[in-house]
C-alpha positions in Angstrom: -45.6 23.2 58.0 -44.4 26.4 56.3 -42.6 28.8 58.5 -44.6 31.9 59.2 -41.6 33.9 60.3 -37.8 33.4 59.9 -34.6 34.8 61.1 -32.0 34.4 58.4 -28.5 34.1 60.1 -25.6 35.0 57.8 -22.6 32.8 58.4 -20.4 35.0 56.2 -21.4 38.1 58.1 -20.7 36.4 61.4 -17.3 35.1 60.2 -16.4 38.5 58.9 -17.2 40.2 62.2 -15.2 37.7 64.2 -12.2 38.2 62.0 -12.2 42.0 62.1 -12.9 42.1 65.8 -10.0 39.7 66.6 -7.7 41.8 64.5 -8.7 45.0 66.2 -8.4 43.4 69.7 -5.1 41.8 68.9 -6.4 38.7 70.6 -8.5 35.6 70.2 -12.2 35.9 71.1 -14.3 34.5 73.9 -17.6 34.9 72.1 -20.7 35.5 74.2 -23.5 33.3 73.0 -25.8 33.7 76.0 -29.5 34.4 75.6 -29.7 32.1 72.5 -26.7 33.9 71.0 -28.4 37.3 71.4 -31.5 35.9 69.8 -29.7 34.5 66.7 -29.9 30.8 67.6 -27.1 29.4 69.8 -27.1 26.1 67.9 -26.3 27.9 64.6 -24.0 30.6 65.9 -22.0 28.3 68.2 -21.3 25.9 65.3 -20.0 28.7 63.1 -18.0 30.3 65.9 -16.4 27.0 67.1 -15.0 26.5 63.6 -13.5 30.0 63.4 -9.7 30.2 63.9 -10.0 33.4 65.9 -12.4 32.0 68.4 -10.9 30.5 71.6 -14.1 29.8 73.4 -17.8 30.5 74.0 -19.3 32.4 76.9 -22.7 32.0 78.5 -24.7 33.3 81.5 -26.5 30.3 83.0 -25.5 26.8 84.0 -28.2 25.4 81.7 -26.7 27.2 78.7 -23.2 26.0 79.8 -24.2 22.4 80.1 -25.8 22.3 76.7 -22.9 24.1 74.9 -20.2 22.0 76.5 -22.0 18.8 75.2 -22.3 20.3 71.7 -18.7 21.5 71.5 -16.5 19.5 73.8 -13.3 20.7 72.1 -14.2 24.4 72.4 -13.9 25.9 75.9 -17.2 27.0 77.4 -16.9 29.8 80.0 -19.8 30.4 82.5 -19.8 34.1 83.4 -22.2 34.0 86.4 -21.9 31.7 89.4 -23.5 28.3 89.6 -24.8 26.8 92.8 -22.5 24.5 94.7 -24.5 21.5 93.5 -24.1 22.6 89.9 -20.3 23.2 90.0 -19.2 19.6 90.1 -21.2 18.4 87.1 -20.2 21.5 85.1 -16.5 20.9 85.9 -17.0 17.3 84.7 -18.0 18.6 81.4 -15.0 21.0 81.2 -17.0 24.2 81.7 -14.8 27.0 83.0 -16.3 28.2 86.3 -16.4 31.8 87.6 -15.0 32.3 91.1 -15.3 35.4 93.3 -14.7 34.2 96.9 -12.3 32.1 98.9 -15.2 29.8 99.8 -15.9 29.1 96.1 -12.2 28.6 95.5 -12.0 26.0 98.2 -15.2 24.2 97.2 -14.2 23.6 93.5 -13.3 20.0 92.7 -9.7 19.4 91.9 -10.2 18.9 88.2 -12.1 22.3 87.7 -10.7 25.2 85.7 -11.6 28.6 87.1 -11.8 32.1 85.8 -11.4 34.7 88.6 -14.2 37.3 88.4 -13.0 40.8 89.4 -15.4 43.6 90.2 -13.6 46.8 89.1 -16.6 49.1 89.3 -19.6 47.5 87.6 -20.9 46.4 91.1 -22.8 43.4 89.8 -20.6 40.3 90.4 -17.1 39.6 91.4 -14.4 40.1 94.0 -13.2 43.6 94.7 -9.5 44.1 93.6 -8.0 43.7 97.1 -9.8 40.4 97.7 -9.5 39.2 94.1 -5.7 38.8 94.5 -6.2 36.5 97.5 -8.8 34.5 95.8 -6.7 34.2 92.6 -3.6 33.2 94.5 -5.5 30.4 96.3 -6.9 29.1 93.0 -3.4 29.2 91.6 -2.1 27.2 94.6 -4.7 24.6 93.9 -3.7 24.5 90.2 -7.2 25.6 89.1 -6.6 29.2 87.9 -6.9 29.4 84.1 -8.3 32.9 83.6 -9.4 36.2 85.1 -11.9 38.7 83.9 -13.9 41.9 84.6 -16.6 43.8 82.8 -16.6 47.5 81.7 -19.6 49.6 82.7 -19.0 52.5 80.3 -16.7 51.3 77.4 -19.5 52.1 75.0 -19.8 55.7 76.1 -17.9 58.7 74.7 -16.2 59.5 78.0 -13.8 56.6 78.6 -12.3 57.9 81.8 -14.1 55.4 84.1 -13.3 52.5 81.7 -9.7 53.4 81.9 -9.9 53.4 85.7 -11.5 50.0 85.6 -8.7 48.7 83.3 -6.1 50.1 85.7 -7.8 48.3 88.6 -7.9 45.0 86.7 -4.3 45.2 85.6 -3.3 45.8 89.3 -5.0 42.5 90.1 -3.3 40.7 87.3 0.1 42.0 88.5 -0.5 40.0 91.8 -1.3 36.7 90.0 0.7 34.2 87.9 0.1 34.5 84.1 -3.5 33.8 83.2 -5.9 34.2 80.3 -7.2 37.7 81.0 -10.2 39.2 79.3 -12.2 42.4 79.8 -12.9 44.0 76.5 -16.6 44.0 75.5 -17.5 45.2 72.0 -17.4 48.9 73.0 -13.9 48.4 74.5 -12.6 46.6 71.4 -13.9 49.4 69.2 -12.7 52.2 71.5 -9.3 50.9 72.7 -8.2 48.2 70.2 -5.6 46.0 71.7 -5.3 46.1 75.5 -2.0 45.3 77.3 -1.9 41.9 79.0 -5.2 40.6 77.6 -5.1 37.2 76.0 -8.8 37.3 75.0 -11.5 39.8 74.0 -15.2 39.3 74.7 -17.2 41.3 72.2 -20.9 40.7 72.4 -23.3 42.7 70.2 -20.5 43.9 68.0 -19.9 40.3 66.9 -23.5 40.3 65.7 -23.0 43.4 63.7 -23.8 46.5 65.8 -21.8 49.3 67.4 -22.7 52.3 69.6 -23.7 55.2 67.4 -20.4 57.2 68.0 -18.3 54.1 67.1 -20.0 53.1 63.9 -17.5 53.1 61.1 -14.6 52.1 63.3 -14.9 48.6 61.9 -17.0 47.4 58.8 -19.3 45.3 60.9 -22.1 43.5 59.1 -25.5 42.7 60.8 -25.9 39.0 60.9 -29.7 38.7 61.1 -32.6 39.4 58.7 -36.1 38.8 60.0 -39.0 38.2 57.6 -42.6 37.0 57.9 -45.2 35.9 55.4 -48.2 37.7 54.3 -51.2 35.8 55.7 -54.0 37.8 54.0 -54.6 40.7 51.6 -57.8 42.7 51.9 -59.4 46.0 51.2 -59.9 48.6 54.0 -62.4 51.3 52.9 -62.1 55.0 53.5 -63.1 55.9 57.0 -62.6 52.4 58.4 -60.1 51.8 61.2 -57.4 49.2 61.5 -56.4 47.1 64.6 -57.1 47.5 68.3 -58.2 50.8 69.6 -59.0 52.2 66.1 -55.8 54.2 66.2 -55.5 54.4 62.4 -58.3 55.5 60.1 -58.0 54.9 56.4 -58.0 58.3 54.5 -59.0 56.4 51.3 -59.5 52.9 50.1 -56.4 50.8 50.8 -55.0 47.4 50.2 -53.8 46.0 53.5 -51.6 42.9 54.1 -51.7 41.1 57.3 -48.2 40.0 58.2 -47.6 36.9 60.4 -45.5 38.5 63.2 -46.3 40.4 66.3 -45.1 41.4 69.7 -45.2 37.8 70.9 -42.6 37.1 68.3 -40.4 40.0 69.4 -41.7 42.8 67.1 -42.0 45.7 69.6 -45.6 46.8 70.3 -44.2 50.3 71.2 -43.2 50.7 67.6 -47.0 51.3 66.8 -47.5 54.4 64.7 -43.8 54.5 63.5 -42.9 51.0 62.2 -42.3 50.2 58.6 -41.6 46.9 56.9 -40.1 46.2 53.5 -42.5 44.4 51.2 -42.7 44.2 47.4 -39.4 46.0 47.2 -40.7 49.1 49.1 -40.8 50.3 52.7 -44.4 50.5 53.7 -46.0 51.7 57.0 -47.4 49.4 59.6 -51.0 50.5 60.2 -52.6 50.7 63.7 -51.5 48.9 66.8 -49.1 46.0 66.5 -50.9 42.8 67.6 -49.6 39.8 69.5 -49.3 37.6 66.4 -49.7 39.9 63.5 -49.4 43.4 62.1 -51.1 45.1 59.2 -49.3 46.9 56.4 -50.4 49.3 53.6 -49.6 47.5 50.3 -51.7 49.7 48.1 -50.3 49.6 44.5 -48.0 46.7 45.1 -48.1 43.3 43.4 -48.1 41.1 46.5 -50.0 38.0 47.5 -50.5 35.6 50.3 -47.3 33.7 51.1 -45.0 36.5 50.0 -42.3 37.6 52.5 -42.0 41.0 54.2 -38.8 42.1 55.9 -39.3 43.2 59.5 -35.6 44.1 59.6 -32.6 43.3 57.4 -28.9 44.0 57.2 -29.1 46.9 54.7 -31.9 49.4 54.5 -34.2 48.6 57.4 -32.0 47.7 60.4 -32.8 46.4 63.8 -31.4 49.7 65.1 -34.3 51.5 63.4 -36.8 49.0 64.8 -35.4 49.5 68.3 -35.6 53.3 68.0 -39.2 53.1 66.9 -39.9 50.8 69.9 -38.1 53.2 72.3 -35.5 50.5 73.3 -32.1 49.1 72.3 -30.9 46.5 69.8 -30.1 44.1 72.6 -33.7 43.9 73.7 -35.2 43.5 70.2 -32.7 40.8 69.3 -32.8 38.8 72.5 -36.6 39.1 72.6 -37.1 37.4 69.2 -39.6 34.6 70.0 -39.2 30.9 69.6 -41.9 30.8 66.9 -39.4 32.6 64.6 -37.5 29.9 62.8 -33.7 30.4 62.7 -32.1 29.5 59.4 -28.4 29.5 58.6 -27.6 31.1 55.2 -24.4 31.8 53.2 
């Protein structure tokens, strides 16, 4: 069967981003590939990343993600960032997954062959041990010979005011001072772009930046390249006559006769319904408006005057002149949500 929609994943853009981020951070990378590699396809992205010389390991959010990744890439460390259940910890350790630890009870319960990364809560207030407790937990892990790494997460490193991020860094460094040498990591993409190399950090952990995006005030710090282009086929071309409406609710009325293409992608595929009335796609070499309400499986586009036919591709977003940042703005959301919301019906294809 022909693909009705595809996400083209550029290996060259991903490799470029990994190289420039590692150089900026002055450290190797622990690349987050959670949530299906931010929607890009974890099978494709992990294969490219595992072969990159600047990538130390791959990070995920769930035990299921960790198990799958560790089986695919047994020579590349997999780090689980959120706690497993006690029943999951043993099988994951058997696969070599690095496990997050925040409490003395977790430290004691780990099997003797486990490798742990101490999770420190420096102000995000989501997961981890507070600094005063983290030192005790880390020392116990070290006594058991299990402590490989330690990490925290910045809450505001992608903001213009970096004062709280600097305080979080100070708190984390105070914990590291009470531990034996470990692989420390704290820099998300915003921190890599804002701070560059951070003292004492053996790894950096850029997420969205690795896939080509930076906060607006940090764009231009590095020449990041968007990795994904999403395109969908034209399913039909038909005439809509003056005065007729298009799509649910009759929100759009044709001011004159139009040629309209129905594109095979909708909100069930991750194209935001809230972009209705603003969205554009690129078809036949031109940006053209999406007409009326975006549907579950399709959207309709004005192709009047264009030489297009059924089976032709239309870009929903690309790396150049119609970015996912614009799509997210039309949808009243952020790039993360659009990318991670890309549906399973959209075929991921590695290019370059």
